[in-house]
C-alpha positions as CSV (number, residue, x, y, z in Angstrom):
1,X,35.7,-48.6,63.5
2,X,38.7,-48.8,61.1
3,X,38.9,-46.1,58.5
4,X,40.5,-48.4,56.0
5,X,40.0,-52.0,55.0
6,X,42.2,-52.2,51.9
7,X,44.7,-54.4,53.9
8,X,42.2,-56.3,56.0
9,X,43.2,-59.7,57.3
10,X,40.4,-62.3,56.6
11,X,40.7,-63.4,60.2
12,X,40.6,-59.8,61.5
13,X,37.5,-58.8,63.4
14,X,37.4,-55.3,61.7
15,X,33.8,-54.7,60.6
16,X,32.9,-51.4,58.9
17,X,29.8,-50.0,57.2
18,X,29.3,-47.9,54.1
19,X,26.4,-46.5,52.1
20,X,25.3,-46.3,48.5
21,X,24.3,-42.7,48.1
22,X,20.7,-41.9,47.3
23,X,19.7,-39.3,44.7
24,X,22.6,-40.1,42.4
25,X,20.8,-43.2,41.1
26,X,17.1,-43.6,41.1
27,X,16.1,-47.1,40.1
28,X,12.5,-47.9,41.1
29,X,13.9,-50.9,43.0
30,X,15.3,-48.8,45.8
31,X,14.8,-45.1,45.3
32,X,12.6,-43.3,47.9
33,X,9.9,-40.8,46.7
34,X,11.7,-37.7,48.1
35,X,14.8,-38.3,45.9
36,X,13.0,-37.2,42.7
37,X,13.2,-33.6,43.9
38,X,16.6,-33.8,45.6
39,X,19.8,-32.4,44.3
40,X,23.4,-31.4,45.1
41,X,22.7,-29.8,48.5
42,X,21.1,-33.0,49.6
43,X,24.0,-35.1,48.5
44,X,26.4,-32.7,50.3
45,X,24.5,-33.1,53.6
46,X,24.2,-36.9,53.3
47,X,28.0,-37.2,52.5
48,X,28.9,-34.9,55.5
49,X,26.6,-37.0,57.7
50,X,28.4,-40.2,56.6
51,X,31.7,-38.5,57.3
52,X,30.7,-37.5,60.8
53,X,29.0,-40.8,61.6
54,X,31.8,-43.2,61.1
55,X,30.8,-44.6,57.6
56,X,33.7,-46.1,55.9
57,X,32.6,-45.1,52.4
58,X,30.0,-43.4,50.3
59,X,29.3,-45.0,46.9
60,X,28.1,-43.9,43.5
61,X,26.9,-46.0,40.5
62,X,27.8,-45.9,36.8
63,X,25.6,-45.9,33.7
64,X,26.2,-43.9,30.6
65,X,22.7,-44.0,29.1
66,X,19.6,-46.0,29.7
67,X,17.5,-47.3,26.8
68,X,13.8,-46.6,26.6
69,X,12.9,-50.3,27.2
70,X,14.5,-50.1,30.7
71,X,13.8,-46.4,31.6
72,X,10.6,-47.0,33.4
73,X,12.2,-49.4,35.8
74,X,15.8,-48.1,36.0
75,X,15.0,-44.4,35.4
76,X,17.5,-42.3,33.5
77,X,18.9,-40.6,36.7
78,X,22.4,-41.9,37.0
79,X,25.0,-39.3,38.0
80,X,28.5,-39.8,36.8
81,X,30.5,-41.4,39.6
82,X,33.8,-39.6,39.1
83,X,32.1,-36.2,39.0
84,X,29.9,-37.1,41.9
85,X,32.6,-38.5,44.1
86,X,35.0,-35.7,43.2
87,X,32.3,-33.1,44.2
88,X,31.7,-34.8,47.5
89,X,35.4,-35.3,48.2
90,X,35.7,-31.5,48.5
91,X,33.1,-31.3,51.3
92,X,34.2,-34.3,53.3
93,X,37.4,-35.2,55.2
94,X,37.8,-38.9,56.0
95,X,35.0,-41.0,54.3
96,X,36.3,-43.1,51.4
97,X,34.9,-42.8,47.9
98,X,33.7,-46.0,46.2
99,X,32.5,-46.5,42.7
100,X,29.8,-49.2,43.1
101,X,30.3,-50.2,40.4
102,X,32.2,-48.6,37.5
103,X,31.6,-50.3,34.3
104,X,35.2,-49.9,33.3
105,X,34.9,-51.9,30.1
106,X,33.0,-49.1,28.5
107,X,36.1,-46.9,28.5
108,X,39.8,-47.3,27.6
109,X,41.8,-48.1,30.7
110,X,44.0,-45.0,30.3
111,X,40.9,-42.8,30.3
112,X,39.6,-44.6,33.4
113,X,43.0,-44.3,35.1
114,X,43.3,-40.6,34.4
115,X,39.9,-39.9,35.9
116,X,40.2,-42.1,39.0
117,X,43.9,-41.3,39.7
118,X,43.0,-37.6,39.7
119,X,40.1,-38.3,42.1
120,X,42.5,-40.3,44.4
121,X,45.1,-37.5,44.3
122,X,42.7,-34.7,45.0
123,X,40.9,-36.6,47.8
124,X,44.1,-37.5,49.6
125,X,44.0,-41.2,48.8
126,X,40.3,-42.1,49.6
127,X,39.4,-43.9,46.4
128,X,38.1,-47.5,46.3
129,X,37.6,-48.5,42.6
130,X,34.6,-50.9,42.5
131,X,34.3,-52.5,39.1
132,X,31.6,-54.6,37.3
133,X,30.9,-56.1,34.0
134,X,27.7,-54.2,33.2
135,X,24.3,-55.5,32.0
136,X,22.8,-52.9,29.6
137,X,23.5,-54.1,26.1
138,X,22.7,-50.8,24.4
139,X,25.3,-49.0,26.4
140,X,28.0,-51.3,25.0
141,X,26.7,-51.2,21.5
142,X,26.6,-47.4,21.2
143,X,30.1,-47.1,22.6
144,X,31.4,-49.8,20.2
145,X,32.2,-52.4,22.9
146,X,31.4,-56.1,22.5
147,X,28.6,-56.8,25.0
148,X,28.9,-60.6,24.7
149,X,32.6,-60.4,25.6
150,X,32.2,-58.0,28.4
151,X,33.5,-60.4,31.0
152,X,36.8,-60.9,29.1
153,X,37.0,-57.1,28.6
154,X,36.6,-56.5,32.3
155,X,39.3,-59.0,33.2
156,X,41.8,-57.3,31.0
157,X,40.6,-53.8,32.1
158,X,41.4,-54.8,35.7
159,X,44.9,-56.0,34.8
160,X,45.5,-52.8,32.7
161,X,44.2,-50.6,35.5
162,X,46.5,-52.3,38.0
163,X,49.4,-51.0,35.9
164,X,47.8,-47.6,35.0
165,X,46.9,-46.8,38.7
166,X,50.2,-48.0,40.0
167,X,53.2,-45.9,41.0
168,X,54.8,-45.7,37.5
169,X,54.4,-42.4,35.7
170,X,54.8,-44.4,32.4
171,X,52.8,-47.6,32.9
172,X,53.1,-50.6,30.7
173,X,50.4,-53.1,29.7
174,X,50.5,-55.5,26.8
175,X,47.2,-57.4,26.3
176,X,44.9,-58.8,23.7
177,X,42.6,-55.7,23.8
178,X,44.8,-52.9,25.2
179,X,48.4,-52.2,24.6
180,X,50.3,-49.2,26.0
181,X,53.7,-48.1,27.2
182,X,55.8,-44.9,27.1
183,X,52.8,-42.7,27.8
184,X,53.0,-40.8,31.0
185,X,50.1,-39.8,33.3
186,X,50.2,-37.5,36.2
187,X,49.0,-36.8,38.8
188,X,49.6,-40.3,40.2
189,X,47.2,-41.7,42.8
190,X,47.9,-40.7,46.4
191,X,47.7,-44.4,47.4
192,X,50.5,-46.7,46.6
193,X,47.9,-49.3,45.6
194,X,44.3,-48.3,44.8
195,X,42.1,-51.1,46.1
196,X,40.0,-52.7,43.4
197,X,36.7,-54.3,44.6
198,X,34.9,-56.6,42.2
199,X,31.1,-56.4,42.1
200,X,28.7,-59.3,41.2
201,X,27.5,-62.7,42.4
202,X,27.5,-64.7,39.1
203,X,30.1,-67.5,38.9
204,X,32.2,-65.4,36.6
205,X,32.1,-62.4,39.0
206,X,32.9,-64.5,42.0
207,X,35.9,-66.0,40.2
208,X,37.0,-62.5,39.1
209,X,36.9,-61.2,42.6
210,X,38.8,-64.2,43.9
211,X,41.6,-64.0,41.3
212,X,41.8,-60.3,40.6
213,X,40.2,-58.3,43.4
214,X,41.2,-56.7,46.7
215,X,37.6,-56.9,47.7
216,X,34.3,-58.5,46.7
217,X,30.9,-56.7,46.5
218,X,28.1,-59.3,46.3
219,X,25.0,-58.3,44.4
220,X,21.7,-59.6,45.7
221,X,22.9,-62.6,47.7
222,X,20.5,-63.3,50.5
223,X,21.9,-64.2,53.9
224,X,21.2,-67.8,53.5
225,X,23.4,-68.0,50.4
226,X,26.2,-65.7,51.5
227,X,28.2,-68.2,53.6
228,X,28.4,-70.6,50.7
229,X,29.5,-67.8,48.3
230,X,32.1,-66.6,50.7
231,X,33.5,-70.1,51.1
232,X,33.6,-70.4,47.3
233,X,35.4,-67.1,46.7
234,X,38.0,-68.0,49.3
235,X,38.5,-71.5,47.9
236,X,39.0,-70.0,44.4
237,X,41.5,-67.5,45.7
238,X,43.5,-70.1,47.5
239,X,43.5,-72.3,44.4
240,X,44.7,-69.4,42.3
241,X,47.6,-68.9,44.7
242,X,46.6,-65.3,45.7
243,X,47.9,-64.7,49.1
244,X,46.8,-61.1,49.7
245,X,43.7,-60.7,51.9
246,X,40.3,-60.1,50.4
247,X,37.8,-57.7,51.8
248,X,34.4,-59.4,51.8
249,X,31.3,-57.2,51.6
250,X,27.6,-57.7,51.9
251,X,24.5,-55.6,51.2
252,X,22.2,-55.7,54.1
253,X,18.4,-55.7,54.2
254,X,16.9,-52.1,54.4
255,X,17.2,-50.7,57.9
256,X,15.2,-48.4,60.2
257,X,16.7,-47.5,63.6
258,X,13.8,-47.4,66.2
259,X,10.2,-48.3,65.7
260,X,8.8,-46.7,62.5
261,X,5.5,-45.0,62.6
262,X,4.9,-45.8,58.9
263,X,5.1,-48.9,56.7
264,X,8.8,-49.6,55.9
265,X,8.2,-52.9,54.2
266,X,8.3,-56.4,55.5
267,X,12.0,-57.0,54.6
268,X,13.2,-54.0,56.5
269,X,15.0,-54.6,59.8
270,X,13.8,-52.2,62.4
271,X,13.9,-51.9,66.2
272,X,16.3,-51.0,69.0
273,X,20.0,-50.5,68.4
274,X,20.7,-53.7,70.3
275,X,18.3,-55.7,68.1
276,X,19.7,-54.3,64.9
277,X,23.3,-54.8,66.0
278,X,22.6,-58.4,66.9
279,X,21.1,-59.1,63.5
280,X,24.0,-57.4,61.7
281,X,26.7,-59.1,63.7
282,X,25.6,-62.3,61.9
283,X,27.3,-60.9,58.8
284,X,30.6,-60.6,60.6
285,X,30.2,-64.2,61.8
286,X,30.0,-65.3,58.2
287,X,33.3,-63.7,57.4
288,X,32.0,-60.3,56.1
289,X,34.3,-57.3,56.6
290,X,32.1,-54.5,55.5
291,X,28.4,-54.1,55.2
292,X,26.6,-51.7,52.8
293,X,23.5,-50.3,54.6
294,X,20.4,-48.6,53.3
295,X,17.8,-46.8,55.4
296,X,14.1,-46.3,54.7
297,X,13.2,-42.7,54.8
298,X,10.6,-40.1,53.7
299,X,12.9,-37.1,53.5
300,X,16.5,-36.2,53.5
301,X,16.3,-35.2,57.1
302,X,14.9,-38.5,58.1
303,X,17.7,-40.3,56.2
304,X,20.4,-38.2,57.9
305,X,18.8,-38.7,61.3
306,X,18.8,-42.5,60.6
307,X,22.4,-42.4,59.5
308,X,23.5,-40.4,62.6
309,X,21.5,-42.8,64.9
310,X,23.1,-45.8,63.3
311,X,26.6,-44.4,63.7
312,X,26.1,-43.4,67.3
313,X,23.8,-46.1,68.7
314,X,24.1,-49.3,66.5
315,X,27.7,-49.4,65.2
316,X,29.4,-49.2,68.7
317,X,27.6,-52.5,69.5
318,X,29.2,-54.4,66.7
């Protein structure tokens, strides 16, 4: 498995896998019961397991505050991604660090650049900056950001971050919303170009990924829709004249390596390593370069056992 996909050729057969960390976000849509009582030590062991088991990245989400109307479904447990990934960078060696996704429009680009440039510098160049428009209106309102224009805000943020995370100590950006030059920031990122992956499956998000992204992180596209979406993002990229390769991602169904002795849900893919690998190879056939996997589990130990089994028994069959 390749350790880096930031320069992946769309025709390349590289196929990697990453994981959204549990514990750090606990929406009722996907959190397991054991996560409620988990904490830093659990995150450390999970990150180290990912590091040892060939995972390309570990990922952390971003929400500043959850309003009461959404708290019962989303929960209010959302660790800060920079703090979380920085903490885990210190206990890992090779696994990359993905914000999935940072709602960068909530902050000035120079603030975001300072945080993530420092993370990239301290981690030895392991950052992938995943960005998204956001969806919680109250977050935008309390921070004084126009929720209705969040797409346009994100577009300019990406452009400004390209400059602010580039090689120049004194970056320059002149836009409608943000204007800066003559202001120096160090440390610079360790990477010459920090990869920016755009999250979302709306028409606007797909276009943003095609025109501005180094990668695309679909959100909720079922398998049967994914091929059509991939064709669209590639067509839009070609029409925009963007020649750099695009890393295409996919979020898989929940997984369980082996035959579970408990109810893992009807959508979960389970079975032998060969069966799982055969099913997941279908993503590569569609043109996907990296899959984000999630495992059903009843404890941290069961999760890390699943991750280790996947890395040792399933991934080699890709």
